[in-house]
Steps between C-alpha positions, in 0.01 A plus 500: 500500500319489170723401203583755235273456199615555144283767344286389209226663299317171511424501872143548618487675838220288643632155425857558388409370155327603182426395149696535182700814428587640159839454344648849519838443339681329218676252729352149459303377803701311761393147396610570143850579632533181706696195395205271579142544617408135547322451168154599622277799438497628859799617703565656840816707552635592843774762470721650771730800441807319639597160638495640852150645469209373707229664288416555136218459250298202386321521164283247322489485122292356217632404158237598245548524125872455545543787747545496877273746681478561876181384670589635846780606728562535874779560752676179604722388786798266484728322746642685799850440356405596145523286188753240388550279194261209542753237391738597782249581775533333838217416736453720804666808349182713478571569133257488211620280211522670162404310186202389295259258668170332433209522745390144585183581699331744736396464862356704781347533843217695336274357228618547144410844364218518248626414153790281617570223250826375648499182707448641852578308819330608822729535803384278786617439855731216391642677191881534508775594257798275567836679500696226674798410281503148643138427413371318194231771488752785465345805333154349485157564648430225751171417666563385764868562570695174457709358782828571321418870458582693817253771598786732590624471140160555336221754468161441658307683230204592718734692731536761224136596455574846362787410268340181371148636466576459128820361346654351188774239520812618316676219317842583646682176597167323475500246219841346577582634847865554590552462874616817667399731216171606652139403549165671535545790259161653424329806358277599791336783696713757678595453862645773720816552297746329269464126445716199585563448128155509342340775291206673664235751393178641641197277557314691230779434253498128579125484442545680168783267396305185581198627308725587203730197478395222265699174528441409135680824406807371688583802715852523643659729757829672420693650792800727456658841522491789256859429392821328604574130549144426611329718237153371422572526127752213539224253581 
């Protein structure tokens, strides 16, 4: 069954995305109300109505002349079990971690979209993402898969041709991995339904994001809910 999509005036019917929309109210834009945006001049926000939601809205923003303006927006999907505070997330729970994260690099089964400036790794037959808590390669791309990383505890990236046609690595539990917290959290193309903990959008939206993102502008991804303990404004 298709997930419920949060209505937004920013959605383009053909691709599920569109360009910037005017500021129609006096309320400051979402990034201006957040505790932190990562210090760059680009930001992606992924917002769900509630912690138990499996769908919401992803918007990408530019900071120009001191003001955040939306560059595009699209429906997004979250984990099958909703969202949970990133610092307390446990691996295998099918929850999307809330928080503010950097985006280390991009990858994909398909060639990088035109205009991509992010480092982009092609997915090959021997490309794996190690999720084995006992492996030294935990929460890392491996090529090939090392002996201490069990296949049953890892993702063979090429097996997900649709979802990983285009993807961005989310910096959740990445730089100093904590065993058991979770591995392989990406922003990627939609599959058939909710995710196992990632954030997913349409293929057209991923192409637009990769063409828009500029690593020297230090884009980050903020994930959260509209309010409550996991409100995106807390991050």
